[in-house]
KEMI-672241 format. One record per residue: residue in one letter; z, y, x of N, C-alpha, C in turn. Coordinates in steps of 0.02 Angstrom, whole numbers, plus 50000, padded with zeros to 5 digits. Layout:
AZYXZYXZYX...
//
This chain:
M508264928561917508324925161853508294917561862K507834915661905507744908561919508364905861953T508644910061997509254907862032509834906961983T509854911361935510394910961884510334904561844K509734902761824509634896561786509844890461827M509654890661891509844884961933510604884461940F510934890361945511654890361952511994887661888M511734889661830512004887261767511914879761759S511324877361780511194870161776511684866261820A511804868961879512264865661925512974865661897F513164871161865513834871761836513934866661779I513424866261735513464861361680513494854361707F513104852861758513104846261788513794844561816A514104849761847514774848661875515284847161820L515224850761764515684849461708515594842461680L514964840461673514844833661649515114828461697A515064829761759515314825061809516074824461805L516404830361797517134830261790517354826661727A516984827861672517144824261609517054816861617L516514814861650516394807761661516924804761705A517134808561755517654805961800518304805261762G518454810061718519064809461677519054803561631A518454802361601518384796661556518484790161594V518204789961655518274783861694519004782761714S519334788461732520034787861753520484785761695A520264787761631520664785961573520564778761553A520044775561578519904768661561520424764161594C520424757661572520904752761599520724751161671T521144753361718521024752161789521594748561823S522154747561786522744744661818522744737061817G522274734161782522234726961779521654724761737P521584718361725521024716061684521074718361612V521684719361586521794721961518522354726961520C522354731461472522874736461465523064737061391I523704738561378523944740061310523904747661303T523444750061263523324757261259523734760661205S523934757161152524354760161101524694754761059V525294756561033525674752060988525944756360931E525834754060870526094757460811526534752660771V527124755160751527584751160709527624754660642N527394751160590527364754060522527024760860523D526424761060556525994766960560526294772660601R526804771160641527094776260685527024773960757E526714778160799526584776360868527234776460908V527314771460950527894771060993527664771161066K528084773761109527944774261180528444770161219T528244767861277528704764161320529254768961343G529874766661337530444770861356530714774961298G530314775961245530544779761187530824775061135T531054778061078531344774261023531014776260958A530784771360920530504772560853531024770660801L531214775360758531694774260706531334772060642I531484766060620531164763360560531654764360503R531534769360462531994771160408531824767460344S532344766560303532264763860235531874757260234V532044752960281531734746360283532264741260263D532114737360213532584732060193532584726560244R533194724360262533224718260301532944712660259G532474709060286532104704160248531394706460234D531254712860246530574715460238530134713560297E529494714760289529004713360342528764720060370I528764720660437528514726760468527854725160505S527444730260511526784729460542526814732260614V526544728460661526494730660731525744730560749L525454736460757524744737160771524654738260846V524324733560880524254733760953523514734560971E523364739761013522684740761038522654738661111V522184734361127522104731561194521404733361219E521374735661282520724737461312520604733061373V519994730661379519794726461435519484730861489S519634729261551519364733061607518604733261605Q518324738961628517594739561632517294736161694N517734733761737517484730661799517844724061810L517694719161768518014712661775517804708961838S517244711061868517024707761930517524708861986A517934714061981518424715362033518974710062033Y519014706161980519534701061974519244694061976S518664693362008518324686962009518704681662048D519134683762094519504678962134520214677662108S520374680062048521064679462024521144673961971H520654669661964520694663861918520874665961847L520504670861820520644673361754520194670461700N519794665561716519324662661668518864668061640I518514671461686518034676561667517354673261658R517124673061596516474670061582515914674961599G515404672461632514824676561651514914680061718N515444678461754515574681861817515064679861870D514764673861864514264671661913513554673461893N513474677161838512804679161816512824686561799P512544690761842512574697961831512204700161768D511764696061741511394697961681511794696961616L512354693261621512764691961561513344696861557I513574698061496514164702361486514784698261502R515184700961548515794697361567516314697961512E516724692861503517264692961453517824688361475L518424690461455519014686261466519084681261410E519214675161428519254669861378519974668761356D520044667161291520684664861262521254669761273L521144676061254521684680861254522104680161190Q522754681561195523204681761137523674687661143V523804690861086524254696561083524874694361043E525464695961070526084693661041526584699461036A526964699660981527504704560972528154700760958V528684702660994529334699260988529884704460986I530374703560940530964707760939531544703760969R531854706661020532424703461053533064707061035G533614703561044534274706561030534574704160965Y534214699660929534484696960867534804690160880D535444689660863535814683460875535764678960813G535264674860813535154670460756534664664960774N534604660060728534154654460741533424656160725D533314661460687532634663360670532334667860723F531724666360744531374670360793530974675760757I531054681960782530684687560753530074688660797Q529514685560780528924686060823528304684260783D527734686360812527084684660784526584684760841V526084680460837525584679960890524894679360858S524404682460889523724682260863523374675760881D522804674660849522374669060869522054670660937A521874665560973521524666561037520824669261025F520604673961067519944676861061519674678661130N519014679261135518684681361197518574688961195A518744692461249518704699761253518184701861304Q517714705861280517164708061323517384713761368E517054714261424517174719361474517074726361444G517584730861453517544737761431517624738861356V517834733861319517894734361246518634734461227S518804738361174519494738561148519544734161086Y520124731061079520264726561022520934728460991V520974727860924521584729460887521824723260850E522464721660859522774715960824523354718560782D523364716360718523894718360672524384712560664L524974713160694525474707960693526014709560641K526304704460611526814705360560527464702060583L528014705860578528674703460597529124703460536Q529414697660520529864696960463530574698160486L530894703460459531574705060478532064700660439P532524697160472532994692860436533484697160395Y533744694060341534234697560299534874698960338R535034694760387535654695660424535584700360483L535014703460489534894708060544535354714160538V535744715460591536204721060591535824727460604Q536014732860571535704739360583535884741660654D535374741860698535514743460768534844744760803R534884745760868534284746660910534084739960941Y533434738560939533184732260965532604733361012S532484728361053531934728561102531324725161073L530754728761071530124725961048529674724761109Q529524718561121529094716761177528404714861151V527894718061181527194716761164526874713561225R526564707661215526264704061271525524702761257V525134703261310524434701161309524374695661362S524174689761341524184684061386523504680661387G523324678261446522754673861455523014667261483R522564663261507522784656761533523194657461597Q523054662761636523374663261701523694669961714F523804673861661524134680361671524474682461607T524964686961613525314689861556525484697161572L525324701461525525494708561529526014710061475T526584712961494527124714261447527314721661449E527364724661390527624731461383528224731161335T528744735161349529354735161309529454741861276Y529624741561211529754747561171530424746661135N530704752161112531334752061075531214753961002I531514750060957531484751860886532194751660858E532324755760810532984756060778532894754960703V533234749760678533164747860608533724751060567E533544754460514534024757460469533864755260398A534334751560367534204748660302534264753960247Q534034752160188534084756660130534814757060108S534964762560073535654763460050535854758159999H535414756759951535544751759900535014746359902S535234740259914534764734659916535134728159903V534924724459853535234718159833534684712759831I534844706959856534364701359854534664695559815I534224691459788534424685159755534364679559806K534924676959828534914671959880534764664959854D535024663459794534944656659769535094656559694A534834651459661534974650259590535054642759581V535604640759549535754633659539535724632259464F535334627159445535254625259375535594618559361S535814617759299536064611359276535834610259204P535424605059194535104600559242534664604359290E534514601259347534194604859401533474606959385R533044602159368532344603859358532054601359292T532374596559261532124593659199532674593859147V532514596559088533014597159035532684595058969M533074591858927532814589458863532874594858810A532384595358768532394600158712533014599058670G533334604558651533944604158612534574603758653R534514603058719535094602358762535264609158794A535864609358824536084615358858535754615958926F535634622158946535354623659011535804628859044L536104627159101536594631459135536304633959200A536484640159218536234643159280536774647459311T536814647159378537234651759416536784655059469V536904661459481536474665359526536904668259582R536684667559643537034670359701536644676359728V536984682059734536664688159757537034690759818Q536674694759858536964697759919536774705059923N537254709159943537134716259954536914717260027V536274718760038536014719660105535884727060119G536114731560075536054738660088536634741060131N536634747560147537174750160188537704753860148K537724752660082538234755460039538494750059991D539124750859971539414746159922539104747459853E539034742059815538804742659746539424742759701N539664748859687540274749659649540144750559574N539524751259554539364752459484539124746059448G539214740559480539054734159447538344731859458I538264725259452537604721959458537524717459397K536974718359362536834714159304536364708459325V536594702459312536194696459328535944693559262R535304692259259534994689659197534524683959214V534564678659175534114672859180533774671959113S533124671359113532764670759050532184665859056I531994662958999531394658758994530974662058940P530524666658958530164670658908529784666558857E529464661158879529064657158832529484653858778L530134652858791530574649858741531004654958706G530974661258729531344666558697532094666158706I532334663358761533054662858773533234666358838S533844668858842534084672258901534844672458900A535134673958959535864674758965535994679559023S536544683359017536694688459068537424688159088D537554690959147538234691559171538284697959213Y538884700859217538984706959255539464705659314I539254707859372539674707659432539934714759442D540594715659440540884722259439540714726359501E540784723359560540634726859622540474721859677L540124724359728539924720059784539884724359846S540304722959895540324726959956539724725460001E539624729860049539054729260096539094722660133D538534719160137538444712860173538814707060141E539124708060083539474702560050539024699060000S539194692659985538844688659935539334686459882T539074685259822539484682659768539054678759720T539374674659679539014670459631539224672359560S538734672859516538874674659447539244669059411E539514670859353539784665659309539214661259283E539394655459256538874651059229538544654359169L537894654459169537504657259114537254651459071Y537394651759006537254646258960536684648058913M536214643458910535664644058862535554637158831R535234637258773535074630858741534324630658729I534024625358755533304624458746533164622958672P532714626658641532564625258570532354618058559E532564615258503532424608258489531674607058478D531314612258458530594611358446530174613358506A530504614158564530124616058624529644610458643R529034612358660528534607358679528634605058751K528394599058764528444596358831528014600458878G528284602158937527904605858985528344609859032E528004613459077528354617459128528404624659103Y528994627559112529124634359089529394638659146R529184644959146529414649659197530144651659183V530534652059237531214654559234531244660959275I531414666559243531434673059276532164674759292I532294676359355532964678159377532944685459399E533384689559370533394696659385534094698959406A534104703759452534734707059471534594714559470T534944718059426534854725359418535464728959447Y535344733959489535884737359524535724744759533D536154748459569536074755659581536014759359515D536514758459472536534761759407535924760059364G535654754059373535084751859334534414754459358D534404757959416533774760759441533354755659479E533674750459506533314745659547533404738659518T532864734659520532884727759497532494723359545V532804717859565532464712859606532354706659562I531764703659568531574698159523531334692259565E531574686359547531334680159576531104675659518E530644671159533530364666859481530344659659505T530534655159460530484648059473530284644659408S530394638159402530184634659340530624628659327I530614626459264530944620159244530444616259201F530574609859193530154605559152530544603259092V530274604259032530604602458970530284596158942T530704591358923530474585258892530654585358818P530304581658776530444581758703531134579058688A531424581358633532064578758610531994571458590A532564567758593532534560658574532354559858501D532564564458459532404564358389532414571458364T531894573658330531844580558309532024581558235S532434576958207532604577458137533224581658125A533404585958174533994590158166533894595058109S534434596458074534414601258019535054605258018E535034610957985535614615257978535894614657907T536554613957901536864613357836537094620157812D537244620557747537444626857717538114629157743S538534624657767539194626557790539194629657858G538624629657891538584632557957538654627458012S538784621157994538824615958044538134613258059S538084609958116537434607158135537454599658133S536874596658120536814589458116536224587358157D536324582958206535794580558250535774572958250S535204570358264535124563058269535004561258341G535424556858368535294554358434535064547258429S534654545058475534394538258471534384535258540S534374528658542534304525058604533574525458625P533414523558689532714523758710532244519858666S532494514558637532054510458594531974513458525G532424517858506532394521058440532654516558385A532944510758401533164506058350533834508058320A534284510858361534954512458339535054519958340K535094523058281535174530258277535894532158261T536064538258282536724541058268536654547958239I536974549258183536984555858154537614559458178I537524565258209538084569058237538134575658201S538714577058173538834583458139539424586958171I539314593258189539844597358218539854603958180G540444605758154540444612158119541154614458102P541224621058100540744626158121540714626558198E540144628958223540054629358295540364635658324A540544640558283540854646758306541414648658258Q541994650358286542554652458245543054656258288D543514659758253544044663358288544564658358312V544824659758372545344655558402545954659858414A546474658958372547084662958379547494660458438R547784665158473548184663158532548794658958513D549094660558457549704656958439549574650558399K548964649658374548814643858332548264639458360G547784642458396547214638658419546694637558364A546264632658373545754631158324545564623758328V545244621358274545044614358271544304614158253Y543924610158292543214609158280543114601858258P542904600758196542804593858173542134590958197V542144584658212541534581058234541484574558194T540894573258167540774567158129540214563258162L540334556858174539844552358204539674546858154M539044545958138538834540658093538354535958129N538564529758135538164524558168537684521558118Q537044523058125536524520358081536174514258110G536454511858165536164505958196536394499558163R536174493958190536344487358163536904483958199S537184487258250537744484458288538244489958304A538824487958326539354492758342539154496858404K539384503058404539244507558460539894511058481T539944512158546540524515758573540314522858592Y540704527658568540554534658581541104537758622T540914542258667541394545958709541244553358704I541764557258692541694564558687542054567758746T541714572058783542014575858837541964583258820T542474586958839542484594158826542634597958890E542364603958894542494608358952542534615558928A543114618558936543194625658921542924629558980V542354632758970542004636159025542454641559055G542584640959120543024645759152543764644159145G543914638459112544614636259104545024640659059W544714643459007545064648158964545534644858912A545464638258903545864634858852546004627658872D546524624858840546664617758845546364614258784T546064608458795545734604958740545994597758734K545954595158673546164588258659545754585558602V545524579358610545134576058557545584571058522S545614571558456546044567158416545614563458364P545754557158350546314553158376546214550658448S545584550558472545454548358540544764550958561S544684551958627544034554258651543514548758652T543734542458644543274536758641543404532858577V542884531758538542954528158475542394522958469V542514517958428542014512758415541844513058340A541204513658325540974513858256540544507758242Q540724504058191540334498258172539674500458140A539224495758130538574497358099538674500458031G538384506258020538434509657956539084513457946E539524513557996540184516757990540174523858017S540594528157988540664535058011541354535858042K541404540058092542034541558125542124549158126A542724551258108542894558358109543364559758167L543184564658208543604566658264543724574158261F544244576458295544414583458294544554585958365I544244591458382544344594558448544834600358439F545434599558467545944604858463545884609358524V545844615758513545764620658566546344625558564T546694626158620547264630758625547144635558683P547064642058670546934646858724547524647358772K547374648258835547904649458884548144656658880D548724657958908549004664758906548554669658942T548194667158993547774671659033547064672359006A546914669058951546234669358923546064676458900A545474678658919545254685358899545054685358825A545184690858792544994691558722544244691858716G543984689558659543264689658647542964682758648E542304682658648541934676258642541984672158705Q542154665758697542184660958751541764654858733A541604650858784541164645058773541534638558786L541374633558745541654626758752541074621858752L540974618358807540424613658814540654606758792V540314603858742540484597358714539894592658725S540044586858754539534581658766539744575258730I539254572158696539374565958660538924560658690M539224555258715538844550058750538964543258719S538474538958730538534532058707538114527658753D538434522458778538094517658822537774521158882G538124525958910537874529458969537344534658956E537164535658893536644540558874536964546458838T536764552458857537004558458823536614559458759L536954558758701536624559458637536564566758617K537074570558633537064577658612537504581658660Q537284587658674537664592358714537614599158681V538174601958662538164608158623538694612858651I538564619358644539034624458665539364627358603L540004626158596540394629058541540664635858564K540714640358518540954647058534541624648358500G542074651258538542734653058512542884660258527N543044664058475543214671058482543974671658487V544224672758549544944673058560545214679558531V545694678858486545994684658453546754684358461G547074690158454547804690558461547994693358528P548584696558532548794699558595548934694358648A548734695958710548874691458766549594692058786Q549884686358803550584686358825550624689258894S551074693958905551154697258969551464692459019T551134691759076551414687459128552044690459157T552094697259154552694700659178553294698959134T553174698959067553714697259020553944690159030T553464685659041553644678659052554064677859115A553864681359167554244680959230554944683959221Q554974689559183555624692559173556084688059132W555804684759080556194680159040556434674259082G556004671859127556214666459171556794668559216S556764674659242557304677159284557944678059244L557864680759182558444681659139558774675059121K558344670159106558614663559088559014660559146K558734661259206559074658559264559734662159276G559724668859265560334672759274560874670759224L560654669559162561134667459111561444660659127E561034656159153561294649559172561814650259227I561674654459277562154655359331562794658659304G562704663659260563294667059232563724662259192F563394657659154563774652759115564194648259159V563894645959215564264641659262564854645459292V564734651659311565284655659339565844656659287L565654657859224566144658759171566564652559162V566244646659163566604640359156567104639559213V566884641159274567334640459332567924645159324L567794651359303568344656159293568834653759241L568574650859185569014648359133569454642659158V569164638259200569554632759228570104635459273I569924640359315570434643259361570984646659320L570784650359268571294653759225571744648759192A571464643159169571874638059137572374635059186L572154634059248572604631359299573174636259314I572994642659319573504647659333574024647859278I573794647959215574254648059158574694641759158G574394636059174574784629859175575324630059228F575144632359289575634632759343576204637559326N576014643259297576534648059279577004645259226K576744641559179577164638659127577654633559156L577414629359201577844624459233578384627859274K578214633159309578694636759350579244639859307G579054642559249579544645559204580044640459177E579814634559161580254629359136580754627159189D580534626859253580994624859307581554630059315E581394636359310581884641659319582394641459262D582164640359200582624639959142583114634159149E582864628559174583284622659182583824623759235G583654627459288584134628759342584694633459319E584554638359277585054643059253585544639659205G585324634859169585764631359120586284626959153S586204624759215586674620259248587184623759293Q587184630559295587654634259338588364634459307T588934634659351589634634859329589934641359353Y590274644959309590574651559326591334650759332Y591634653959383592354653759394592634660659385
//
């Protein structure tokens, strides 16, 4: 019985020894430090293998979790100039000084480096450390396989392990690349605010169901939208100009501007946010008349010379065959003459415009001037509501800027019919010339024949018979 107990004790001791030997063999023995594991977005990767990163947007951030273990016997590397602190004192815990962990993706042809590096730290003998590195994937990153290099570096050594990752983008993904405002950052209350938005399709499928672009200023209760019919993979496009008018009673201050792009049948929306600064209107005595026209007061910086501006109506139907007329009245309430200039812009070039009697007029003190903006739609103008931007300036200062609306009505002239008529007209001209030539030739032939007949008659009359 006693022998059996001794045998069992020896057996258990042997098992413990084997387990201890296995643990020691599993420890870092190949160098002062070892990379024991690497995880990309919570998925472990192995050297020589490939980790497929699915449904990651180009432009997203991925996580690279690196575990580093320090050798349990740093004294074995005392002659390798590794900056081992405590190596000359056996009573102190040895540690490597100023270690850094770095992750780098290679194979991307661009100016942006895809890499991250940890802060320097001291690593104690036999201890494991985990560093969480973040890699920002560029929007222009092509869906492909890339090399991920993980490095652990000290002052006098570098350990590098290489892994493979494959990036696969989402099926539908749209980003807002840029937004351009006019005015750029500061706009006066009562004035127009214009915005264009540039979007890019960074998914791996075309957006054939349209993209809705919307710009809004929630605190002012204004917004404008545009629709982009389709956008192919990796392509970019810019929206039409979006027009808003800052309320005349808007208070001075900074306001949030929300930019949205909705895609994938309205299931996905990407949002960006920026801001603009609103300044008070030059004069807040604007009022609305019963006729639907608007009346605003513009003033010089000193406020001494005021101008009453009336435009009305601001919205009306514009017939293709007749056009429309927008009346403008300028009243100079100052004490001296003022020169006014009116500029017009048919947004998108949908119409031709003309200011009568002239786009520049001079109004004496207390005098009113009446002007008329004639708008004629082009043959290619789309039916429906269109915008006309009108600016009124004096002495280099913009007194008023307003967006007039015109509802284009009437059938559009067919460009095919126009082209056919042009061809027909040219054919008729050529036919007329040919007809004239033929008539001249016929007249010549008749004339020659007539002369020939007269000669023959004259010859027969002079003959003598025997």
